[in-house]
LOMIGU-48276 format. One record per residue (C-alpha): residue in one letter; x, y, z. Coordinates in nm, 3 decimals, decimal comma. Layout:
<nodes>
residuo; X; Y; Z
a; X; Y; Z .
...
</nodes>
This chain:
<nodes>
residuo; X; Y; Z
m; -1,374; -0,887; 2,595 .
s; -1,269; -0,990; 2,905 .
d; -1,484; -0,882; 3,235 .
d; -1,198; -0,600; 3,289 .
d; -1,297; -0,481; 2,993 .
e; -1,638; -0,432; 2,977 .
d; -1,807; -0,100; 2,961 .
p; -1,781; 0,068; 3,283 .
i; -2,200; 0,196; 3,242 .
f; -2,224; -0,272; 3,281 .
q; -1,977; -0,292; 3,584 .
p; -2,230; -0,421; 3,893 .
n; -2,205; -0,126; 4,154 .
p; -2,216; -0,353; 4,512 .
f; -2,342; -0,011; 4,674 .
l; -2,675; -0,012; 4,510 .
q; -3,009; -0,212; 4,618 .
a; -3,092; -0,435; 4,423 .
g; -3,378; -0,423; 4,204 .
l; -3,338; -0,151; 3,915 .
s; -3,629; -0,122; 3,718 .
v; -3,776; 0,072; 3,373 .
r; -4,090; 0,129; 3,365 .
i; -4,221; 0,261; 3,001 .
m; -4,541; 0,490; 3,068 .
d; -4,758; 0,602; 2,724 .
l; -4,832; 0,921; 2,735 .
s; -5,176; 0,859; 2,570 .
g; -5,331; 0,613; 2,861 .
a; -5,430; 0,398; 2,668 .
n; -5,280; 0,218; 2,915 .
g; -5,380; 0,459; 3,208 .
a; -5,141; 0,448; 3,525 .
e; -5,002; 0,122; 3,431 .
p; -4,673; 0,060; 3,283 .
v; -4,672; -0,031; 2,899 .
e; -4,380; -0,220; 3,029 .
t; -4,128; -0,252; 3,265 .
v; -3,779; -0,402; 3,231 .
t; -3,520; -0,533; 3,500 .
g; -3,200; -0,716; 3,427 .
f; -3,019; -0,344; 3,444 .
r; -2,660; -0,431; 3,639 .
t; -2,596; -0,089; 3,772 .
l; -2,772; 0,264; 3,795 .
e; -2,605; 0,408; 3,500 .
h; -2,701; 0,118; 3,246 .
a; -3,080; 0,188; 3,401 .
n; -3,058; 0,567; 3,352 .
a; -2,896; 0,558; 3,015 .
f; -3,093; 0,299; 2,871 .
a; -3,453; 0,499; 2,989 .
r; -3,255; 0,869; 2,851 .
r; -3,207; 0,725; 2,530 .
y; -3,542; 0,528; 2,580 .
v; -3,715; 0,883; 2,583 .
r; -3,510; 1,087; 2,337 .
d; -3,597; 0,829; 2,057 .
s; -3,990; 0,863; 2,207 .
v; -3,941; 1,235; 2,132 .
e; -3,786; 1,202; 1,791 .
r; -4,030; 1,015; 1,703 .
c; -4,267; 1,284; 1,757 .
r; -4,095; 1,561; 1,581 .
a; -4,260; 1,668; 1,240 .
p; -4,068; 1,836; 1,007 .
g; -4,151; 2,241; 1,131 .
l; -4,244; 2,157; 1,453 .
k; -4,166; 2,437; 1,669 .
p; -3,953; 2,325; 2,058 .
e; -4,312; 2,355; 2,256 .
e; -4,529; 2,163; 1,956 .
v; -4,254; 1,869; 1,965 .
m; -4,361; 1,860; 2,365 .
s; -4,714; 1,885; 2,325 .
t; -4,724; 1,650; 2,075 .
w; -4,508; 1,388; 2,311 .
f; -4,707; 1,465; 2,612 .
a; -4,972; 1,335; 2,366 .
f; -4,856; 1,015; 2,202 .
g; -4,497; 0,975; 2,303 .
e; -4,340; 0,752; 2,608 .
d; -4,190; 0,817; 2,916 .
a; -4,004; 0,617; 3,072 .
t; -3,895; 0,576; 3,505 .
v; -3,620; 0,474; 3,686 .
e; -3,764; 0,272; 3,988 .
g; -3,535; 0,158; 4,258 .
a; -3,288; 0,429; 4,308 .
g; -3,455; 0,739; 4,479 .
e; -3,294; 1,044; 4,377 .
h; -3,006; 0,891; 4,181 .
a; -3,253; 0,833; 3,904 .
w; -3,284; 0,985; 3,569 .
t; -3,578; 1,158; 3,506 .
s; -3,701; 1,307; 3,146 .
g; -3,841; 1,647; 3,343 .
s; -3,506; 1,695; 3,364 .
e; -3,357; 1,704; 3,008 .
l; -3,725; 1,748; 2,840 .
a; -3,693; 2,018; 2,686 .
d; -3,336; 1,998; 2,565 .
f; -3,482; 1,724; 2,345 .
a; -3,737; 1,848; 2,200 .
g; -3,533; 2,225; 2,106 .
q; -3,284; 2,026; 1,980 .
p; -3,339; 1,762; 1,748 .
v; -3,064; 1,428; 1,802 .
r; -2,733; 1,471; 1,598 .
d; -2,555; 1,135; 1,701 .
a; -2,766; 0,861; 1,637 .
e; -2,643; 0,603; 1,932 .
d; -2,812; 0,877; 2,157 .
r; -3,124; 0,740; 2,060 .
n; -2,971; 0,364; 2,063 .
w; -3,215; 0,243; 2,360 .
r; -3,185; -0,145; 2,202 .
a; -2,837; -0,175; 2,242 .
l; -2,857; -0,122; 2,637 .
d; -3,143; -0,385; 2,705 .
p; -3,110; -0,594; 2,892 .
r; -3,349; -0,807; 2,732 .
r; -3,094; -0,852; 2,462 .
d; -2,924; -1,061; 2,622 .
e; -3,183; -1,340; 2,739 .
d; -3,177; -1,331; 2,370 .
d; -2,839; -1,401; 2,292 .
a; -2,836; -1,681; 2,576 .
p; -2,877; -2,053; 2,305 .
p; -3,199; -2,279; 2,420 .
g; -3,113; -2,523; 2,632 .
d; -2,833; -2,309; 2,814 .
p; -2,780; -2,433; 3,144 .
a; -2,772; -2,080; 3,285 .
e; -3,096; -2,020; 3,188 .
e; -3,277; -2,292; 3,287 .
e; -3,102; -2,266; 3,647 .
g; -3,225; -1,885; 3,678 .
e; -2,883; -1,690; 3,648 .
</nodes>
Protein backbone atom coordinates (compact mmCIF):
# COMPACT_ATOMS: atom_id res chain seq x y z
CA UNK A 1 0.00 0.00 0.00
CA UNK A 2 1.42 3.38 -0.95
CA UNK A 3 1.20 6.48 1.23
CA UNK A 4 -1.56 7.76 -1.07
CA UNK A 5 -3.67 4.67 -0.24
CA UNK A 6 -3.21 4.98 3.50
CA UNK A 7 -6.28 5.36 5.70
CA UNK A 8 -6.99 9.10 6.19
CA UNK A 9 -7.05 8.61 9.97
CA UNK A 10 -3.26 8.23 9.78
CA UNK A 11 -2.58 11.15 7.40
CA UNK A 12 -0.65 13.85 9.28
CA UNK A 13 -2.41 17.16 9.72
CA UNK A 14 0.06 20.05 9.23
CA UNK A 15 -2.24 22.39 11.18
CA UNK A 16 -2.30 20.26 14.33
CA UNK A 17 0.17 20.99 17.09
CA UNK A 18 2.68 18.25 17.79
CA UNK A 19 2.70 16.32 21.00
CA UNK A 20 -0.54 14.35 21.00
CA UNK A 21 -0.71 11.66 23.65
CA UNK A 22 -3.30 9.50 25.36
CA UNK A 23 -3.11 9.08 29.11
CA UNK A 24 -4.52 5.83 30.46
CA UNK A 25 -5.99 6.31 33.94
CA UNK A 26 -6.78 3.49 36.38
CA UNK A 27 -10.15 4.42 37.87
CA UNK A 28 -9.66 2.10 40.85
CA UNK A 29 -7.19 4.65 42.21
CA UNK A 30 -4.31 2.19 42.33
CA UNK A 31 -2.06 4.79 40.67
CA UNK A 32 -3.52 7.81 42.42
CA UNK A 33 -3.74 10.73 40.01
CA UNK A 34 -0.86 9.40 37.89
CA UNK A 35 -1.62 7.64 34.60
CA UNK A 36 -0.96 3.91 34.29
CA UNK A 37 0.76 4.80 31.03
CA UNK A 38 1.01 7.56 28.46
CA UNK A 39 0.83 6.50 24.84
CA UNK A 40 2.57 8.74 22.28
CA UNK A 41 3.25 8.59 18.55
CA UNK A 42 -0.15 9.61 17.22
CA UNK A 43 0.10 11.23 13.81
CA UNK A 44 -3.32 12.86 13.80
CA UNK A 45 -6.00 14.03 16.20
CA UNK A 46 -8.40 11.52 14.65
CA UNK A 47 -5.90 8.72 15.37
CA UNK A 48 -5.54 9.73 19.04
CA UNK A 49 -9.29 10.22 19.48
CA UNK A 50 -10.14 6.87 17.88
CA UNK A 51 -7.56 5.07 20.02
CA UNK A 52 -8.88 6.65 23.23
CA UNK A 53 -12.50 5.92 22.30
CA UNK A 54 -11.81 2.27 21.53
CA UNK A 55 -9.70 1.88 24.66
CA UNK A 56 -12.53 3.13 26.86
CA UNK A 57 -15.11 1.09 24.94
CA UNK A 58 -13.02 -2.03 25.57
CA UNK A 59 -12.66 -1.16 29.25
CA UNK A 60 -16.44 -0.75 29.61
CA UNK A 61 -17.02 -4.11 27.93
CA UNK A 62 -14.55 -5.80 30.28
CA UNK A 63 -16.59 -4.38 33.18
CA UNK A 64 -19.89 -5.65 31.77
CA UNK A 65 -21.27 -8.83 33.32
CA UNK A 66 -24.39 -10.69 32.22
CA UNK A 67 -27.54 -9.16 33.63
CA UNK A 68 -26.02 -5.85 34.72
CA UNK A 69 -28.15 -2.77 34.16
CA UNK A 70 -26.49 0.19 32.40
CA UNK A 71 -26.06 2.11 35.66
CA UNK A 72 -24.40 -0.96 37.20
CA UNK A 73 -22.02 -1.22 34.23
CA UNK A 74 -21.07 2.43 34.72
CA UNK A 75 -20.62 1.94 38.46
CA UNK A 76 -18.38 -1.07 37.84
CA UNK A 77 -16.36 0.89 35.26
CA UNK A 78 -15.87 3.80 37.65
CA UNK A 79 -14.65 1.35 40.30
CA UNK A 80 -12.45 -0.95 38.18
CA UNK A 81 -12.17 0.40 34.63
CA UNK A 82 -9.65 2.51 32.79
CA UNK A 83 -10.27 5.90 31.24
CA UNK A 84 -8.31 7.41 28.37
CA UNK A 85 -7.75 11.14 27.94
CA UNK A 86 -6.33 12.79 24.84
CA UNK A 87 -3.69 15.40 25.67
CA UNK A 88 -2.52 18.15 23.32
CA UNK A 89 -5.79 18.56 21.41
CA UNK A 90 -7.63 21.07 23.58
CA UNK A 91 -11.35 21.24 22.97
CA UNK A 92 -11.06 18.82 20.02
CA UNK A 93 -10.08 15.90 22.23
CA UNK A 94 -12.50 13.01 22.59
CA UNK A 95 -13.70 12.48 26.16
CA UNK A 96 -15.34 9.42 27.69
CA UNK A 97 -18.05 11.54 29.29
CA UNK A 98 -19.59 12.22 25.90
CA UNK A 99 -20.31 8.53 25.22
CA UNK A 100 -20.04 6.64 28.50
CA UNK A 101 -23.79 6.33 29.07
CA UNK A 102 -24.23 4.99 25.53
CA UNK A 103 -21.39 2.49 26.01
CA UNK A 104 -22.90 1.27 29.29
CA UNK A 105 -26.41 1.10 27.85
CA UNK A 106 -25.59 -0.82 24.71
CA UNK A 107 -23.18 -3.77 24.54
CA UNK A 108 -20.73 -3.51 21.67
CA UNK A 109 -22.01 -5.11 18.45
CA UNK A 110 -18.89 -4.83 16.30
CA UNK A 111 -15.66 -6.12 17.87
CA UNK A 112 -13.72 -3.53 15.85
CA UNK A 113 -15.29 -0.80 18.02
CA UNK A 114 -13.15 -2.00 20.93
CA UNK A 115 -10.01 -3.00 19.01
CA UNK A 116 -7.67 -0.28 20.28
CA UNK A 117 -4.65 -2.49 19.58
CA UNK A 118 -5.10 -1.98 15.82
CA UNK A 119 -4.65 1.78 16.39
CA UNK A 120 -1.85 1.57 18.96
CA UNK A 121 1.12 3.55 17.59
CA UNK A 122 3.46 1.37 19.64
CA UNK A 123 2.71 -1.57 17.36
CA UNK A 124 4.59 0.24 14.57
CA UNK A 125 7.67 0.31 16.80
CA UNK A 126 7.35 -3.44 17.35
CA UNK A 127 7.24 -4.02 13.58
CA UNK A 128 10.64 -2.38 12.98
CA UNK A 129 13.37 -4.96 12.37
CA UNK A 130 16.22 -5.02 14.92
CA UNK A 131 19.02 -2.70 13.93
CA UNK A 132 16.77 -0.70 11.62
CA UNK A 133 18.62 2.55 10.81
CA UNK A 134 15.43 4.61 11.28
CA UNK A 135 15.09 3.22 14.79
CA UNK A 136 18.69 4.01 15.65
CA UNK A 137 18.41 7.57 14.36
CA UNK A 138 15.31 8.16 16.50
CA UNK A 139 12.94 8.61 13.57
